[in-house]
C-alpha positions in Angstrom: 129.2 124.8 155.9 131.7 127.5 155.3 132.2 128.6 151.6 135.8 127.2 151.5 134.6 123.7 152.6 134.5 121.0 150.0 133.1 117.5 149.6 134.8 115.1 147.3 133.2 111.9 146.1 135.4 109.4 144.4 134.3 108.2 141.0 134.4 104.6 142.3 131.5 105.6 144.6 129.4 106.7 141.6 130.3 103.4 139.8 129.2 101.4 142.9 125.9 103.3 143.2 125.1 103.0 139.5 126.0 99.3 139.4 123.8 98.5 142.5 120.9 100.6 141.2 121.0 98.9 137.8 121.3 95.3 139.1 118.4 95.6 141.5 116.0 96.1 138.6 114.1 93.0 137.7 115.3 91.6 134.4 118.9 92.6 134.7 121.0 89.5 135.1 124.4 91.2 135.7 126.6 94.0 134.5 128.3 93.4 131.2 131.8 94.1 130.1 132.9 97.4 128.6 134.0 96.7 125.0 137.7 97.2 124.5 137.3 99.8 121.8 135.0 101.9 124.0 137.6 101.6 126.8 140.3 102.9 124.5 138.1 105.6 123.2 137.1 106.9 126.6 140.5 106.6 128.2 140.6 109.0 131.2 136.9 108.5 132.0 136.3 106.6 135.2 135.0 103.1 134.4 134.6 99.7 135.9 132.0 97.0 136.5 130.1 97.7 133.3 129.9 101.5 134.1 131.5 104.4 132.3 131.2 107.9 133.7 131.6 111.3 132.1 131.8 113.9 134.8 131.7 117.6 134.1 131.3 120.0 137.1 128.3 118.7 139.1 126.9 116.8 136.1 127.4 113.2 135.2 126.6 111.1 132.1 126.5 107.4 132.8 126.9 104.5 130.3 125.8 101.1 131.5 126.7 97.8 129.9 124.1 95.2 130.9 123.3 91.5 130.4 119.6 90.9 130.7 117.5 87.9 131.6 115.8 86.0 128.8 112.2 86.8 128.0 112.2 90.3 129.4 111.1 93.4 127.5 114.5 95.0 127.0 113.0 98.5 126.4 111.1 98.5 129.6 114.0 97.0 131.6 116.3 99.7 130.2 113.8 102.5 131.1 113.5 101.2 134.6 117.3 101.0 134.9 117.6 104.6 133.7 115.0 105.8 136.3 116.5 103.8 139.1 120.1 104.9 138.4 119.2 108.5 137.9 117.2 108.6 141.2 120.0 106.8 143.2 122.7 109.2 142.0 120.6 112.3 142.5 119.4 111.3 146.0 122.6 109.7 147.4 125.2 112.0 145.9 123.3 115.2 144.9 124.7 115.3 141.4 122.7 116.1 138.3 122.4 113.2 135.9 122.5 114.5 132.3 121.9 111.0 130.8 121.9 107.3 131.5 122.8 105.4 128.4 122.0 101.7 128.3 124.0 99.2 126.2 122.6 95.7 126.3 125.5 93.4 125.7 123.9 90.0 125.9 121.1 87.8 127.1 121.9 85.3 129.9 120.3 82.1 128.7 122.3 80.1 131.4 119.8 81.1 134.0 117.2 78.6 135.2 
């Protein structure tokens, strides 16, 4: 590639990748809702589907709002989600992931 060439990846692509990587982890029921006060506080940050991004240069910090399945070890599920999301973003997009912050919003007892 020539030095003047650029590649632009829309924030919605990062949101989709993060959401998919998070929900494929065993123990995650679904993505949660971003609390209204967080949405107001982080206005201007790309967000959607339980994912909030903070993008600076080629670095991204990702906040994930999750609903987990009952009876799972929330700490272990959270760590696995962090690993999976970080790996997916780094491998698919090539961006450095500064942090993946997990916010467990609820437990889905309606399953089963």
